[in-house]
C-alpha positions in Angstrom: 9.3 -24.4 5.8 10.1 -22.3 8.8 7.7 -19.8 10.4 9.1 -16.7 8.6 9.0 -18.5 5.2 5.5 -19.7 5.8 4.4 -16.2 6.7 5.8 -14.8 3.6 4.2 -17.4 1.4 0.8 -16.3 2.8 1.4 -12.6 2.0 -0.2 -11.4 -1.2 0.7 -7.7 -0.7 3.3 -5.9 1.3 3.6 -2.2 1.2 6.5 -0.4 3.2 6.9 3.4 3.7 4.9 4.3 0.6 4.9 7.9 -0.3 3.3 9.9 -3.1 3.7 13.6 -3.9 1.7 15.2 -6.6 2.5 18.7 -7.6 4.6 19.5 -4.4 1.6 18.1 -2.3 2.2 15.1 0.0 -0.6 12.8 -0.7 0.5 9.7 1.1 3.4 9.5 3.6 5.0 6.4 5.2 2.1 4.2 4.6 2.9 0.6 5.5 0.6 -2.6 5.6 0.5 -6.2 4.6 -2.4 -8.3 3.3 -2.2 -12.1 3.8 -4.1 -14.7 1.8 -7.7 -15.0 3.0 -7.8 -11.4 4.4 -10.2 -8.7 3.1 -8.8 -5.2 2.8 -11.1 -2.2 2.8 -9.9 1.4 2.0 -12.2 4.0 3.5 -11.8 7.8 3.8 -13.5 11.0 2.8 -13.0 12.6 -0.6 -9.5 13.7 -1.3 -7.9 11.3 1.3 -5.7 9.6 -1.2 -7.6 6.4 -1.8 -7.4 6.5 -5.6 -3.8 7.7 -5.5 -3.0 4.7 -3.3 -4.4 2.3 -5.8 -2.7 4.1 -8.7 0.7 3.9 -6.8 0.2 0.2 -6.1 -0.4 -0.4 -9.9 2.6 1.6 -10.8 0.6 4.4 -12.4 1.9 7.1 -10.3 5.5 7.9 -9.2 6.1 6.9 -5.7 8.8 6.1 -3.0 8.8 3.0 -0.8 
């Protein structure tokens, strides 16, 4: 297995240019990140920052781009 294949095998989540618009309001724009096996991801932010919308988009519960 080459380096790129090994890296992809360790990736459990990959998000690229995620965007969410709700009622003509941009909630998330061009969000990209990767999570690899063994990493811990924390999502922090004030009320209304888009944390719940991010999770709903990742679960396919909200229309999104990216």
